[in-house]
N, C-alpha and C positions, 0 to 999 in steps of 0.2 A: 504494500500500500504506500501511497504517497505520504511523506513525512508531514506535509501540511494538513492532510486529512486526519492523521493520528493526533496531531497537536490540537486541531480544532475540536475533535471529539473529547479530548482530555479537558480542554478549557470549558467546553459546554457542560461537562459532568461536574466540574468544580463549581461553576456558576449555579447550576441547578441545586447542588448540595448546599451551597451558601444561602440561596433563596429559601430553601426548605427549612434550614436551620433558623434563619431570621424570622420566618413565620411562626415556627414552633416556639422560639424563645421570646417573641414579643407578646405572646398571650399569657395573661395571668392565670387563667383556668381553662378547662376543657371546652366550656361554652364559647369563650372568646376565640379559642383555637379553631373550632369548627366554623365559626363565623368568618374568620380570616381565610380559611381554606376555601370556603364557599365563594367568598368575594374574589379570590384569585382564580378559581375555576370559571367564574362568569367572565372575568377579564380575558382568560385564555380562549374561551368560546368566541368572544367578540373579536379577538385578534385573528383567530382562524377564519372567521367569516369575512373579515375585511381583506385578509391575504388572499382568500379564495376569489373574491370579486376582482381584485386588482390583477392577479395573475391570469384570471379568465379573460379579462379585457386585453391584457398583453398577448396572450396566445391568439386571440381573435385577430389582432392587428398583424401579428407575425404570419398567421395563416393567409390573410389577404395579401400580404407582401409576397408570400411564397406562390400564390396563384399568379401574381404579376410576373414573377421570375419564371414560372413554368410557361406562361404565355410567350415570353421573350425567347426562351431557350428550352424547349421540351426535353431535349436529350440530357441536359445538365440536371434539371430538377424533376424528379418523378411526380406524378399527380398525387400519389399517396401521401406525400409529405404535407401539403397544405390541407388535405382532407383530414388527416390525423390531428393536425394542429387545431382545426376547427372543432373536431369532436372533443378534444381535451378541453378546449375553451368552453364549450357548452356544458361539459361535465363539471368544470370548476364553477361556472356561473350558477348552476342549479344545486350545487352541493349544500349550501346553507339551508335552502328550502327542504331538501331531501332529509337532512339531518334533523330539522325541526319536526317534520312529519314522522320520522322514525322515532324520535324521542316521545312524541305524543302517543304513537302507537304502542310503544313498549311500556311507558310509565303512566299514560293517561293524562287527562287535563288537570286532575286534582292531585297529582303526585307531589309530595313535599319531601325535601331532604331532611336529614336529622337536624341540620343547622337552622332550617326554616321554622322549626318548632319553637326556637328561642328568639325569633324575630328577624333573622337574616333572609335575604331573597332566596327563592327556590331555584333549583337547577333545571326544572322542566321547561321553563319558558325562555324565549330569546328576546 
């Protein structure tokens, strides 16, 4: 493997461990700990949704540019490349809606997390 890849994995692991430790140590009791973890989980869900939308639009633009490249030189760029990019784009753009529907199907509309019983937001809604 590439040395940069190994270094980035180690750095990410250390940062994740430090973030987890800071969340655990910042809470005075188990109720506050679960509230902190729930808040962080909601932030991660929002981050993944935003990342999905942005990368979906990026793949769509790249797919359109690949169609233009295929039109100019069909031997150089196969038609499968822009089609796959547009399929990936559509998948990424619909991913947040699919995950919300999947969460409702699995846990229902009234599903509450353990932390929501003490007043924090639940994980079932987006």
